[in-house]
C-alpha positions in Angstrom: 6.7 29.8 -22.2 6.0 27.9 -25.8 4.9 30.3 -28.2 3.6 28.7 -32.2 7.2 29.5 -33.7 9.2 27.4 -30.7 6.8 24.4 -30.3 9.0 22.3 -32.8 10.2 18.8 -32.5 13.7 19.6 -31.6 11.9 21.8 -28.8 9.8 18.7 -27.3 12.7 16.6 -27.8 14.3 19.3 -25.9 12.3 18.8 -23.1 12.2 14.9 -23.0 15.6 14.9 -22.5 15.9 17.3 -19.7 12.4 15.5 -17.6 15.1 12.2 -18.6 18.1 14.0 -16.3 15.9 15.2 -13.7 13.6 12.0 -12.9 17.2 10.3 -12.8 18.4 12.7 -10.4 15.3 12.4 -8.1 15.3 8.5 -8.1 18.8 8.2 -6.9 18.4 10.7 -4.3 15.3 8.8 -3.1 17.2 5.2 -3.4 20.4 6.6 -1.6 22.4 3.9 -3.0 21.5 3.2 -6.9 23.1 5.1 -9.7 22.4 5.3 -13.0 24.8 4.3 -16.0 24.0 5.9 -19.5 24.3 3.8 -23.3 23.8 6.1 -25.7 22.9 4.7 -28.8 22.3 5.7 -32.6 19.2 4.0 -34.5 20.8 2.2 -37.8 17.5 3.9 -39.8 18.2 7.6 -38.0 18.6 9.0 -34.6 18.9 7.0 -31.5 18.8 8.0 -27.5 20.5 7.5 -24.3 19.2 4.2 -22.4 19.4 5.0 -18.5 19.6 2.0 -16.2 20.2 1.2 -12.2 20.4 -2.1 -10.5 21.2 -3.1 -6.9 19.9 0.4 -5.5 18.7 0.2 -1.9 15.0 0.7 -3.1 15.0 0.0 -6.8 16.5 -3.9 -7.6 16.3 -2.6 -11.3 15.0 0.1 -13.4 15.5 1.8 -16.7 14.6 5.6 -17.8 14.7 5.4 -21.5 15.4 8.8 -23.7 15.3 8.0 -27.8 14.2 10.6 -30.6 14.8 8.3 -33.7 12.6 9.0 -37.2 12.7 7.2 -41.0 10.7 5.7 -43.3 7.6 4.1 -41.7 6.9 0.7 -41.7 4.0 -0.8 -43.9 2.5 -2.2 -40.1 2.9 1.5 -38.5 1.2 2.6 -41.6 -1.5 0.3 -41.5 -2.3 1.1 -37.7 -2.4 4.4 -38.7 -5.0 4.4 -41.4 -2.4 5.7 -44.0 -1.8 4.4 -47.4 1.0 6.6 -48.8 4.9 6.3 -47.5 5.9 8.7 -45.4 8.7 9.6 -42.5 8.1 9.4 -38.8 9.9 11.3 -36.2 9.6 9.8 -32.8 10.7 11.0 -29.8 9.5 10.7 -25.8 10.9 8.9 -22.5 9.9 5.3 -21.1 10.0 4.5 -17.4 9.9 0.9 -15.7 11.4 0.7 -12.5 11.0 -2.7 -10.1 11.8 -2.7 -6.8 13.5 -5.3 -4.0 10.6 -4.8 -1.5 7.2 -6.4 -3.0 5.9 -3.3 -0.5 6.6 -0.7 -3.1 4.7 -0.8 -6.5 6.1 -1.7 -10.2 5.7 2.3 -12.0 5.2 2.9 -15.4 5.7 6.2 -17.6 5.6 7.1 -21.0 5.1 10.8 -22.4 5.8 10.5 -26.1 5.3 12.7 -29.3 4.9 11.6 -33.3 4.8 13.5 -36.3 4.7 12.4 -40.3 6.0 14.0 -42.9 2.7 14.0 -44.3 1.5 16.5 -41.4 0.2 14.5 -38.8 0.9 14.7 -35.0 0.0 14.0 -31.9 0.9 13.2 -28.3 0.5 10.6 -25.9 1.4 8.4 -22.8 0.3 7.9 -19.4 1.5 6.4 -15.9 0.3 3.6 -14.4 1.0 1.7 -11.0 1.3 -2.1 -10.6 0.9 -2.8 -7.0 2.4 -6.6 -5.6 0.0 -6.0 -2.6 -2.8 -3.5 -3.9 -3.3 -0.6 -1.0 -6.3 1.4 -0.7 -4.8 4.1 0.5 -2.1 3.9 -1.7 -4.3 3.5 -4.9 -6.8 6.5 -3.7 -3.2 9.0 -2.8 -2.3 8.0 -6.6 -5.2 8.6 -8.2 -5.8 11.9 -6.4 -2.4 13.0 -7.4 -3.4 12.2 -11.2 -6.4 14.1 -11.4 -5.3 16.9 -9.9 -2.9 16.9 -12.7 -5.5 16.2 -15.4 -7.8 18.9 -14.1 -5.5 21.8 -14.5 -5.9 21.2 -18.0 -9.8 20.0 -18.7 -12.1 18.4 -15.8 -12.9 16.1 -18.9 -9.4 14.6 -18.9 -9.4 12.1 -15.6 -12.2 10.4 -16.1 -11.4 9.7 -19.8 -8.2 8.7 -19.3 -8.6 6.8 -16.1 -10.8 4.4 -18.4 -8.7 4.2 -21.3 -5.9 3.1 -18.8 -8.3 1.2 -17.7 -8.8 -0.9 -21.3 -5.2 -0.3 -22.4 -3.5 -2.0 -19.3 -5.3 -5.4 -19.4 -4.0 -8.5 -19.9 -6.9 -10.5 -21.9 -6.1 -14.0 -21.5 -5.6 -13.6 -17.6 -8.5 -11.2 -17.3 -7.5 -8.9 -14.9 -6.1 -5.6 -14.9 -1.8 -5.0 -14.5 -2.4 -3.4 -11.7 -4.6 -0.2 -10.3 -4.3 1.9 -13.5 -3.7 5.6 -13.6 -3.9 7.6 -17.3 -3.6 6.7 -20.8 -3.6 8.5 -23.4 -3.0 8.2 -27.1 -3.3 9.9 -30.5 -4.1 13.4 -29.0 -3.8 15.8 -32.2 -3.6 19.0 -32.0 -5.6 21.2 -34.6 -4.3 24.3 -34.4 -0.7 26.0 -32.7 -2.4 27.0 -29.8 -4.0 23.8 -29.1 -0.5 22.0 -29.9 1.4 24.4 -27.4 -1.8 23.1 -25.0 -1.7 19.3 -25.3 2.4 19.7 -24.9 1.8 21.5 -22.0 -0.5 18.6 -20.4 2.5 16.1 -21.4 5.0 18.3 -19.5 2.9 18.0 -16.5 2.4 14.5 -16.4 6.0 14.0 -17.4 6.7 16.1 -13.9 4.2 14.0 -12.1 6.8 11.3 -12.2 9.4 12.2 -9.7 7.4 13.4 -6.6 4.6 10.0 -7.5 7.3 7.5 -7.1 9.3 8.9 -4.8 6.3 9.5 -2.3 6.1 5.4 -2.4 10.0 4.6 -2.1 10.2 6.6 1.0 6.8 5.5 2.1 7.0 2.1 1.9 10.7 0.5 1.6 10.5 0.0 5.1 7.4 -2.3 5.2 8.1 -5.7 6.4 7.5 -8.8 4.0 8.4 -12.5 4.2 9.2 -15.3 1.9 5.6 -15.6 0.7 5.6 -11.9 -0.4 8.5 -12.1 -2.4 7.3 -15.6 -3.8 4.4 -13.4 -4.9 6.0 -10.5 -6.1 7.8 -13.5 -8.7 4.1 -14.0 -9.8 3.3 -10.8 -10.2 6.4 -9.6 -12.1 5.6 -12.6 -14.5 2.3 -11.1 -15.4 3.9 -7.7 -16.0 6.3 -9.5 -18.8 3.2 -11.6 -20.3 1.6 -8.0 -20.1 4.7 -6.2 -22.2 5.5 -8.8 -24.7 1.8 -10.2 -25.5 0.0 -7.0 -25.5 1.9 -3.5 -25.3 1.4 -1.4 -28.4 5.1 0.8 -27.8 6.9 -2.7 -27.4 5.3 -3.6 -30.9 6.2 -0.2 -32.3 9.6 -0.4 -31.3 10.6 -4.1 -32.2 8.6 -3.1 -36.0 10.6 -0.3 -36.4 14.1 -1.5 -36.0 14.7 0.3 -32.5 17.2 -0.7 -29.7 16.5 -4.1 -28.6 18.1 -3.5 -25.3 16.1 -0.6 -24.8 12.8 -1.8 -25.8 13.0 -4.2 -23.1 14.6 -2.9 -20.6 11.2 -2.7 -18.9 12.0 -6.6 -18.2 11.9 -7.4 -14.2 15.4 -8.8 -13.4 13.8 -12.2 -12.3 10.0 -13.3 -12.9 8.1 -16.8 -12.1 5.3 -18.9 -13.3 3.4 -21.4 -11.3 1.1 -23.8 -13.6 -2.9 -23.5 -12.2 -1.7 -21.2 -9.3 -4.5 -20.6 -6.9 -4.7 -17.8 -4.2 -5.9 -19.0 -1.0 -9.3 -18.0 0.0 -9.4 -14.6 2.1 -5.6 -14.2 1.8 -3.8 -10.9 1.0 -3.1 -12.2 -2.6 -7.0 -12.9 -3.0 -7.4 -9.9 -1.7 -5.4 -8.0 -4.8 -6.6 -10.4 -7.4 -10.4 -9.2 -6.3 -9.0 -5.6 -7.2 -7.2 -6.0 -10.2 -10.4 -5.3 -12.5 -12.0 -2.3 -14.4 -13.6 0.5 -13.2 -12.7 0.8 -9.7 -13.4 4.3 -8.5 -10.3 5.2 -6.3 -11.1 9.0 -6.1 
């Protein structure tokens, strides 16, 4: 049980480090073939982390589970984004995950849970989980959102509708006018107003982090043997291209990592092994691809 006295940035960082270990163990067990390699690194400006990557598994073609705890002088861009003017030191720690499967029937998944602290006294939590199916399956989407709703409801009944809407808005590709996938939950700048509130927020972030392994291993086990052909593989490459566009153009985490001189290999480990772009692609009417595109919109009430 976390108390006011023990909830330090070191305690939070230790949870994230342990979470990385447990998630990697669960993914290896579900995959059956792939094994993670560990790459420890140090940030020149302060701190470091462990990038754990997997490739060539039975289910996972490429993936990364990253842990970091970095600190240093906040850049001007970071201070502007936080509406701060005075120079300050920052401390940021968290776990970030992206997994790209072989099969277009298994979805891409992303999770991030993080804690940020400033020497000026500001601190907050952020994170979320979102699912990017290559082909949207209604039953899978409902199961995923119900799981997240259950996690949220254990802490605050207002969390799920608020954070689900936030995910719809955040994981959106404006230049494509489509969502990245079926969404999930997203939250940021959850600022504690008391030590007890900080402990409550951390408990929620812990539950979100602990939800990742059972969610994704469910899809690994249930979808890995579903049939597909060359048409589905080509569609998968196009959807991966959309994933790249979002991460490089719109994702705030990518921008923060690059602005703060983070480790480039770790920041970009979310990229798929291959992707494709076809000029002026249009899905055939009434095709499975067109059906998926029709569901890449904000505001679908999956539960």
